[in-house]
C-alpha positions in Angstrom: 116.5 145.2 56.2 113.0 143.9 57.1 114.1 140.6 55.2 117.3 140.1 56.9 115.7 140.7 60.3 113.2 138.1 59.9 115.7 135.3 58.6 117.7 135.8 61.6 114.6 135.7 63.8 113.6 132.2 62.3 117.4 131.0 62.6 117.4 131.6 66.1 113.9 130.2 66.7 114.9 127.1 65.3 118.1 127.1 67.5 116.2 127.7 70.6 114.1 125.0 69.8 117.0 122.4 69.7 118.3 123.7 72.9 114.8 122.9 74.3 115.3 119.0 72.9 118.4 118.9 74.5 118.0 120.4 78.0 118.4 118.3 81.0 115.5 116.0 81.7 113.8 116.7 84.6 112.8 113.4 86.7 110.7 112.5 89.7 112.2 111.1 92.7 110.7 109.1 95.5 112.0 110.6 98.7 110.6 108.1 101.1 108.5 104.9 101.3 106.5 103.1 104.2 105.0 99.7 104.0 104.4 96.8 103.8 101.6 97.4 107.0 98.8 94.9 108.1 95.4 95.9 107.9 93.9 94.2 111.0 91.5 91.2 110.2 88.1 91.9 111.5 88.2 95.8 111.1 86.3 98.3 108.9 88.7 101.3 109.7 92.7 101.9 109.6 95.0 104.7 110.6 98.6 104.5 109.3 101.0 107.3 110.8 103.2 109.0 108.0 105.5 112.3 108.2 105.6 114.1 104.9 109.2 115.2 104.8 109.1 117.9 102.0 106.7 120.6 100.7 105.2 120.3 97.3 105.3 116.7 97.6 102.8 114.0 96.5 101.8 111.4 98.9 100.6 108.0 97.2 99.0 105.4 99.1 98.5 101.8 98.0 95.5 99.4 99.5 95.0 95.8 99.0 91.8 93.9 100.9 92.4 90.1 101.3 89.5 88.2 99.5 87.5 90.8 99.3 85.5 93.3 96.6 84.9 96.1 98.7 85.9 99.5 98.6 87.6 102.3 100.5 86.3 105.4 101.7 86.2 108.4 103.9 90.0 108.8 102.7 92.3 111.8 104.1 95.5 112.6 105.6 95.6 115.5 108.4 91.9 116.3 107.2 93.1 116.9 103.4 91.1 114.5 101.3 92.5 112.3 98.4 92.6 114.1 95.3 92.0 110.9 93.4 91.7 107.1 93.6 92.1 104.2 91.3 90.5 101.0 92.4 90.1 97.6 91.3 88.6 94.6 93.1 90.9 94.1 95.7 93.6 96.8 95.2 93.6 100.7 95.4 95.9 103.7 94.8 95.0 107.1 96.1 97.0 110.1 96.2 97.6 113.6 97.9 98.9 116.7 96.4 100.9 118.9 98.5 99.8 117.6 101.9 99.9 120.4 104.2 100.7 118.7 107.4 104.1 117.1 107.9 103.1 114.5 110.7 100.0 113.2 110.8 98.0 109.6 109.7 96.5 108.3 106.5 92.8 107.2 107.8 90.4 105.6 106.2 87.4 103.3 106.3 86.9 100.1 104.4 84.5 96.7 103.9 87.5 94.3 103.6 86.6 92.3 107.0 89.5 89.6 106.0 92.4 92.5 106.7 94.8 93.3 104.0 97.9 95.5 103.6 98.7 99.2 103.0 102.0 100.9 101.5 103.1 104.4 100.7 105.7 106.6 98.6 106.2 110.4 99.2 107.3 112.0 95.4 109.2 115.1 94.8 109.3 116.8 91.5 105.6 116.1 90.5 104.2 119.1 88.5 101.3 119.9 91.2 99.4 121.9 88.3 99.0 118.8 85.9 100.0 116.1 87.8 98.3 112.9 86.6 99.4 111.8 83.1 97.0 108.5 83.4 95.6 105.5 85.3 94.5 102.3 84.7 93.5 98.8 86.2 94.4 96.7 83.3 97.5 94.7 82.7 99.7 97.2 81.3 100.1 101.2 81.4 101.2 103.1 78.3 103.2 106.3 79.0 102.8 109.3 76.5 105.5 111.8 78.0 109.1 111.6 78.3 110.3 110.9 82.0 106.6 109.8 83.1 107.1 108.4 86.6 104.9 105.1 86.9 103.8 103.7 90.5 102.1 100.2 90.2 100.3 98.3 93.1 100.2 94.1 92.4 98.6 91.7 94.7 97.8 87.7 94.6 95.6 85.0 95.9 98.2 82.6 96.9 101.6 83.9 97.7 104.3 86.2 96.9 104.7 88.3 94.2 107.5 86.8 92.2 108.3 89.4 89.7 108.9 92.9 88.6 107.7 94.6 85.6 110.3 95.6 83.2 112.0 98.9 83.4 110.2 99.5 87.3 112.1 99.0 90.4 110.6 96.7 93.4 109.9 99.2 96.3 107.7 96.8 98.4 107.3 93.0 98.1 106.4 90.3 100.7 103.3 89.1 102.4 100.3 91.3 103.6 100.1 90.2 107.3 98.3 87.2 106.5 98.4 84.5 103.4 98.6 86.6 100.6 101.5 88.9 99.0 101.2 92.4 97.6 104.1 94.4 95.7 104.8 98.2 95.1 106.9 99.1 92.0 107.6 102.5 90.7 110.3 103.9 88.1 111.2 106.8 85.7 110.2 105.9 82.0 112.5 107.7 79.8 110.4 107.5 76.5 106.7 106.9 75.8 106.6 103.2 75.6 104.0 100.5 77.0 104.6 98.6 80.2 103.5 95.0 81.2 102.5 94.9 84.7 102.7 91.3 85.0 103.8 90.6 88.7 104.7 86.8 88.1 102.7 83.5 87.8 101.0 83.9 90.7 99.3 87.2 90.0 95.6 86.7 89.9 94.4 90.2 89.5 94.6 92.9 87.5 97.3 95.7 88.9 96.3 99.5 89.7 98.7 102.0 88.5 98.9 105.7 87.8 101.8 107.9 86.5 102.7 111.4 87.2 104.0 114.2 85.2 107.4 115.9 86.4 108.2 119.9 86.8 109.3 121.0 83.5 113.2 122.1 83.8 113.5 126.0 84.3 115.9 125.8 81.3 113.4 124.5 79.1 110.7 126.9 80.1 113.1 129.9 79.6 114.1 128.9 76.4 110.6 128.1 75.2 109.7 131.8 76.3 112.3 133.2 74.5 111.2 131.2 71.4 107.8 133.2 71.8 109.5 136.5 72.3 111.2 135.7 68.7 108.3 134.8 67.0 106.2 137.8 68.4 109.5 139.6 67.4 109.0 138.5 63.9 105.5 139.5 63.6 106.0 143.0 64.6 108.7 143.6 62.1 107.0 141.6 59.2 
């Protein structure tokens, strides 16, 4: 009798694993965007109004400082500090997990006295327990899990961005308010791959990029939990 029960449990576990593999994929969505707004020439601080629309969201902000290798500091949204920042000379991406103040401003200080531009995304469906998968300031990003959501910021020294990295969508592309251009792109990458982050022939700087992990599907979590119970049952009966 014990042998029959063990055989059934193993078969059930295999079936459960197959169901997990075919469950509907969870994805991250962009609920709103903002940009491109100008960072004024000759300033050392900036405040950008933003109204968060949903609870449990992620606010991602991209900043480009024209002709500067400076830094962005003192970053906050409604008194909440940024959880992380990815920086490359001239370009910066920083993010806030679950910003609690709906309507407020993105505030920061900087030493890019030549001005620049700022863009922003609000995301839904990010796994806030383990949000960031990877970040980079190289010319490519390699995703490692299914449905990884990538955001990248590109900029240049002499004109507008002329192309979009393959597999991603252009959310912003245009002048930063002065002589240069900047672009923000994003998108879900269904299967692990490497994405070339080229923004066109005029792109003369390495972009900044970050990817986020989606919330697991409730059905997948339930099936995985059932699998664990079946394993425990097999051990007890064995």
